N, C-alpha and C positions, 0 to 999 in steps of 0.2 A: 610657559614655568607659572607665574601666580597662579593662572587660572585651573591651573592642576592643587595646586597645594590649596586654593579653597576645595573643590571638588573632592577631594581627599579628606578634609578638616569638616565637609561639610557629612562625608559619607561617617565618620566615626562618628560625630556625634550626634548624628540619628539613628545611629548601633550601639544603644544598651546590649550588652553584652551579660547571660544571667548563667551561673558555673551551674551546673547540678549533675551530683553525681562525676562528676572530675573532665563531662562533655559541655565543648559552649555551646548553646542553641542564642538565636539573635531575637531579639524579643522587637514587635513590632510594635512600633510609634503610633498615632495619630497625629496626623499632620500638621493639623491648628493646634494644638495644645498641648503637643507634645508630651502627651501623658500617655505610662506603659498599656495596651491595649488588652487588656484583662479584664476580667468578671470584676462590677465594677466600675470602672473609671470613669465608665457616667454619671453616675448616682455625683461621685466626689467632682467632673465637670460640671456638670450641672449646681452643684451647692457651696462648693468650694469657691468656686470665683462668679459670685456674687459682690465679692470683699476685694479680691485680688486674685492676680495671676496669676496660674500652675507652673510659673516658672519659682516661685515661692516655695510652690510642695515640691515639684524634682530636683532642687536641689536641700534640700532637706531628706531627714532621715529616719528613725526612729520606732522602735517595740511598740508591740499596740498599745501599753499600756503611755508608752512617751506622748505616741498622738494621741491616745484618748484625754491626758490630758490640756496638751496645745488647742484641743476643741472645749473644753472646761474653761481654760482662758479667756478663750476668745466668744465664749457665751459668756462669762462674770466678765469682760472690760469691754466687747468691743462692740457690742450689739446683735450677735452671733444669733439664731433663733431656735429653738428647743427643735431638735431632730431625733424623730420617731424613730420607735427601738431597732427595728431591722431595719429601717434606709441607715441609722448609724451603726451601726454592726457590720452593713457593707463595704459603707468608706471605709469603715478601723481596719478592716478585713483587707481590702485594695491596698489601702498605706502598708501598713503590715509588713503584707507581702509584698510588695513591689517597692518599695522605699523604707526598706526594713533596715534595725540598727546595722552602721558598718563596725566593725572590729573597732578601724581608728578613724578619727575627720581630721586630728590632728597629726604634722608632719614631725618625724624621731625627731629630737632635741640633737641641737648640732656637737661634734665631736670637740670635748674641751679645749682643745689643742687647734681648732679653727677659731673659735671664740678671739678676740679682741685684748687688749688688758685692759681693763676696768681700770677708768683712771679714776676713781672713789674709795675706791680700796685704801686700808691706810695698814700699817702697820703692828697696830696695837693688836693682840691677840685678847 
């Protein structure tokens, strides 16, 4: 039973799904890096993994502007080299398309009736 559960977890982990006009499409994942196989993935792998794992990429999301701001931050504070304009555009397009902005990355707040009593609340209005 444990083997089946592990296999199922592996299949789910490796099978990211994208929704396109209401139809689910399985996206191919590169076996070693875990990156979605799409135009630009090799540019991301070659340039971004000089300093960090691809896991840092796949667990994040953002619009093109957000990804660009992260690159600028890495260049300003982490010693990342300047990228040629065409290469940077390829990387940004790949990241924004495949790891784009999520609607929400936080869970919804708990309903008030599910919260414990606040021991620090005072009766002072």
